[in-house]
C-alpha positions as CSV (number, residue, x, y, z in Angstrom):
1,M,32.4,-3.1,92.6
2,V,29.0,-3.9,94.1
3,D,26.8,-6.6,92.6
4,Y,23.4,-4.9,92.3
5,L,22.4,-1.2,91.8
6,L,18.8,-0.5,92.7
7,V,17.3,2.9,91.8
8,V,14.0,3.9,93.4
9,G,11.8,7.0,93.3
10,P,8.5,8.2,91.8
11,G,8.1,8.2,88.1
12,R,8.9,11.5,86.3
13,S,12.0,12.0,88.5
14,G,14.6,11.4,85.9
15,S,14.7,7.6,85.8
16,D,14.5,7.4,82.0
17,F,17.3,9.9,81.7
18,L,19.5,7.9,84.1
19,Y,18.6,4.7,82.4
20,R,19.8,5.9,79.0
21,I,23.1,6.9,80.5
22,L,23.7,3.7,82.5
23,R,22.9,1.3,79.6
24,R,25.6,3.0,77.5
25,H,28.3,2.4,80.1
26,P,30.3,-0.8,79.7
27,D,30.2,-1.6,83.5
28,Y,26.4,-1.4,83.9
29,A,23.9,-3.8,82.5
30,F,20.1,-4.2,82.2
31,P,19.6,-7.8,81.2
32,E,15.9,-7.3,80.6
33,I,13.5,-4.4,81.2
34,K,14.5,-1.2,83.0
35,E,12.2,-2.1,85.9
36,G,13.5,-5.6,86.7
37,M,12.5,-5.5,90.4
38,Y,15.0,-8.4,91.0
39,Y,14.9,-7.7,94.8
40,Q,11.5,-9.4,94.9
41,S,13.0,-12.9,94.6
42,V,16.4,-14.4,95.3
43,R,15.7,-16.7,92.3
44,A,14.8,-13.8,90.0
45,Y,18.0,-12.0,91.1
46,G,20.1,-15.1,90.4
47,R,18.7,-15.5,86.9
48,A,19.3,-11.8,86.1
49,R,22.8,-11.9,87.6
50,A,23.7,-15.0,85.6
51,K,23.0,-13.0,82.4
52,V,25.5,-10.3,83.2
53,R,28.1,-12.4,85.1
54,P,30.3,-13.5,82.2
55,G,31.2,-9.8,81.5
56,G,31.5,-8.9,85.2
57,K,29.0,-6.1,84.8
58,L,27.0,-4.4,87.5
59,L,23.3,-5.6,87.5
60,C,21.1,-2.5,87.3
61,D,17.4,-2.1,88.2
62,I,15.5,1.2,88.0
63,A,12.2,0.3,89.7
64,N,10.2,3.4,90.0
65,D,7.5,2.1,92.3
66,A,9.7,0.0,94.5
67,Y,9.6,2.7,97.3
68,R,6.0,1.6,98.1
69,D,6.5,-2.1,97.4
70,P,6.0,-4.2,100.6
71,K,8.5,-6.6,99.1
72,L,11.3,-4.1,99.0
73,L,12.7,-4.2,102.6
74,P,12.5,-8.0,103.1
75,G,13.7,-8.6,99.5
76,V,16.8,-6.5,99.9
77,R,17.6,-8.1,103.3
78,A,17.2,-11.6,101.8
79,L,19.6,-10.8,99.1
80,Q,22.1,-9.4,101.5
81,Q,21.9,-12.7,103.5
82,Q,22.9,-14.4,100.4
83,G,26.1,-12.3,100.2
84,V,24.8,-9.8,97.6
85,S,26.5,-6.4,97.8
86,M,24.1,-3.6,97.0
87,A,24.0,0.2,96.5
88,M,20.8,2.3,96.1
89,V,20.0,5.5,94.4
90,V,16.9,7.5,95.5
91,L,15.5,10.0,93.0
92,L,13.6,12.9,94.3
93,R,11.8,15.7,92.5
94,N,9.8,18.7,93.8
95,H,6.5,17.0,94.5
96,R,4.4,19.7,92.8
97,E,6.5,19.7,89.6
98,R,6.5,15.9,89.6
99,A,2.7,15.9,90.0
100,V,2.1,18.2,87.0
101,S,4.5,16.2,84.8
102,S,2.9,12.9,85.9
103,I,-0.6,14.2,85.2
104,R,0.4,15.1,81.6
105,F,2.2,11.8,81.2
106,R,-0.8,9.7,82.3
107,R,-3.2,11.7,80.1
108,S,-1.0,11.1,77.1
109,R,-0.7,7.3,77.9
110,G,-4.4,6.8,78.2
111,R,-4.0,5.5,81.7
112,P,-7.3,4.5,83.4
113,S,-6.9,7.2,86.0
114,A,-6.7,9.8,83.3
115,L,-9.9,8.5,81.6
116,L,-11.8,9.0,84.9
117,G,-11.3,12.8,84.7
118,A,-9.0,15.5,86.0
119,R,-10.1,15.4,89.6
120,H,-9.6,11.6,89.9
121,L,-6.2,12.0,88.1
122,E,-5.0,14.6,90.6
123,Q,-6.1,12.4,93.5
124,A,-4.3,9.4,92.1
125,V,-1.0,11.4,91.7
126,V,-1.2,12.8,95.2
127,R,-1.9,9.3,96.6
128,D,1.1,7.9,94.8
129,R,3.6,10.4,96.1
130,L,6.8,9.4,98.0
131,T,6.2,10.2,101.7
132,A,8.7,10.7,104.6
133,G,7.5,7.5,106.2
134,L,8.4,5.4,103.1
135,L,11.7,7.2,102.8
136,E,12.5,6.5,106.5
137,D,11.9,2.8,105.8
138,I,14.4,2.8,102.9
139,F,17.0,4.4,105.1
140,T,16.7,1.5,107.6
141,L,18.4,-0.7,105.0
142,D,22.1,-1.5,105.5
143,V,23.2,-0.3,102.1
144,D,25.0,2.7,100.7
145,I,22.4,5.3,99.4
146,L,22.9,8.1,97.0
147,T,20.0,10.6,97.0
148,I,19.8,12.8,93.9
149,D,17.4,15.7,93.2
150,F,16.0,15.9,89.7
151,S,17.4,19.4,89.1
152,T,20.9,18.3,90.1
153,L,20.7,15.2,88.0
154,V,19.8,17.2,84.9
155,E,21.9,20.4,85.5
156,D,25.1,18.8,87.0
157,T,25.0,15.3,85.5
158,Q,28.8,14.8,85.4
159,K,29.0,15.4,89.2
160,V,26.2,13.0,89.8
161,L,27.8,10.3,87.7
162,A,31.3,10.8,89.3
163,N,29.7,10.1,92.7
164,L,27.8,7.1,91.4
165,A,30.9,5.6,89.8
166,A,32.8,6.0,93.1
167,L,29.9,4.5,95.1
168,C,29.6,1.5,92.8
169,G,33.3,1.0,92.2
170,T,33.0,1.2,88.4
171,G,34.9,3.0,85.7
172,P,34.3,6.7,85.1
173,F,31.6,8.0,82.8
174,A,32.3,9.7,79.5
175,P,30.9,13.3,79.1
176,V,27.2,13.2,78.7
177,A,25.2,15.7,76.7
178,T,22.1,16.7,78.6
179,E,19.1,15.5,76.6
180,P,15.5,16.6,77.0
181,V,14.1,14.8,80.1
182,N,10.5,14.2,81.1
183,V,9.3,16.0,78.0
184,S,5.5,16.1,78.2
185,T,3.5,14.7,75.2
186,R,-0.1,14.3,74.1
187,A,-1.6,11.2,72.6
188,R,-2.3,11.4,68.9
189,F,-5.4,9.4,69.5
190,V,-6.4,8.5,73.0
191,W,-7.8,5.1,72.0
192,L,-4.5,4.3,70.3
193,S,-2.5,5.3,73.4
194,T,-4.8,3.2,75.5
195,V,-4.4,0.1,73.3
196,G,-0.6,0.6,73.4
197,W,-0.7,0.8,77.2
198,L,-2.8,-2.4,77.4
199,C,-0.4,-4.2,75.0
200,A,2.6,-3.2,77.2
201,V,0.8,-4.7,80.3
202,A,0.1,-7.9,78.3
203,L,3.8,-8.3,77.2
204,R,5.0,-7.8,80.8
205,R,2.5,-10.4,82.1
206,L,3.6,-12.9,79.4
207,G,7.3,-12.4,80.4
208,L,8.3,-10.8,77.1
209,T,10.3,-8.1,78.9
210,R,13.1,-7.7,76.4
211,Q,10.6,-7.1,73.6
212,L,8.7,-4.6,75.8
213,Q,11.9,-2.7,76.5
214,R,12.8,-2.6,72.8
215,I,9.4,-1.1,72.1
216,K,9.8,1.5,74.9
217,D,13.2,2.5,73.7
218,S,12.1,3.0,70.1
219,R,11.7,6.6,69.3
220,S,10.0,5.8,66.0
221,I,7.2,3.9,67.8
222,G,6.9,6.8,70.3
223,R,6.3,9.2,67.4
224,V,3.4,7.0,66.1
225,F,1.6,7.3,69.5
226,F,2.6,10.7,70.8
227,K,3.4,14.2,69.7
228,P,4.9,17.2,71.6
229,L,2.6,19.5,73.5
230,A,1.8,22.8,71.7
231,P,3.0,25.9,73.6
232,G,0.5,27.0,76.1
233,R,-1.6,23.9,75.7
234,D,-2.7,21.3,78.3
235,E,-1.9,23.5,81.3
236,V,-2.3,21.6,84.5
237,R,-3.8,23.4,87.6
238,L,-3.6,21.7,90.9
239,S,-6.1,22.4,93.7
240,V,-5.0,24.3,96.8
241,G,-5.4,21.2,98.9
242,A,-3.2,19.2,96.6
243,V,-0.5,21.8,96.5
244,R,-0.4,22.0,100.3
245,T,-0.1,18.3,100.6
246,L,2.6,18.0,98.0
247,D,4.7,20.8,99.3
248,A,4.5,19.5,102.9
249,S,5.5,16.0,101.7
250,H,8.5,17.4,99.8
251,R,9.8,19.3,102.8
252,E,9.3,16.2,105.0
253,C,11.2,14.0,102.6
254,W,14.2,16.3,102.4
255,S,14.2,16.5,106.1
256,V,14.6,12.7,106.3
257,V,17.4,12.8,103.7
258,T,19.4,15.6,105.3
259,R,19.2,13.9,108.7
260,A,20.4,10.6,107.4
261,S,23.0,11.7,104.8
262,V,26.1,13.8,104.4
263,E,25.8,16.6,101.8
264,Q,28.7,16.8,99.3
265,D,28.3,19.6,96.8
266,G,24.6,19.0,96.3
267,I,24.9,15.2,96.4
268,F,23.6,13.4,99.5
269,V,25.3,10.2,100.6
270,R,24.3,7.8,103.3
271,R,26.9,5.1,103.9
272,A,25.9,1.7,105.2
273,P,26.3,1.6,108.9
274,T,28.4,-1.7,108.7
275,R,30.7,-0.5,106.0
276,K,33.7,1.8,106.1
277,S,33.4,5.3,104.7
278,I,33.9,5.5,101.0
279,G,35.9,8.4,99.5
280,L,33.6,10.1,97.0
281,P,34.3,13.1,94.8
282,G,33.9,16.3,96.9
283,S,34.2,14.4,100.2
284,R,35.7,16.5,103.0
285,Q,36.9,13.5,105.0
């Protein structure tokens, strides 16, 4: 079993869905918040690992924005030099679909970019996209990498989890009922949503990460701040330029993945160059 599982990929690509599944499995552990970003410091990794070591669990870290963090590559390599065994999962979603979902999400959360207007919000989402260049950098790391498309994660969850368990050397997953993922919401009151977002930032800065994760996991608190979108409401229309940019980036990203990985029934596996091949479900070795 590997020591550290790091999941990267833009928000709104299924990370919350995967988080809910992993935290219920006895072999996987999130000692603090979902986005621990333990790769940023050997010391931070050591503290997090110590919290899960007594049970021999796999330390998990779903860090959405890690793909554009300049500390990612040197941080992973520094951990490997300390003898840490790692595996990575890259989450991908059709860039256009992800942009629409992200715009709705930022509006509902009262994010500053949303408060500056629709045009600025679209520009922010396009700017924050995963690019082929960033993905190529990730594939230079000497770790096993599982690339999962959003639709595959949601529609064929058991196959994804079987491959993940084989990659990490953990026990199998029990059957998982597909729950609503990335459901768009709208703020009940924008000012209330904005206050909640600022409180979350403050809790993270103060190091109160466990309390923050409990709040984020609470559905009752979510119902106070947000409500489901009404049918046909809050339709998002992207500009022609944004659509072209997003579609081109999506094609380029998948070109990187298919060049570096082996496709196995819709799952893309890139094995670490210095490690022996791993027999995964569906492998034709």
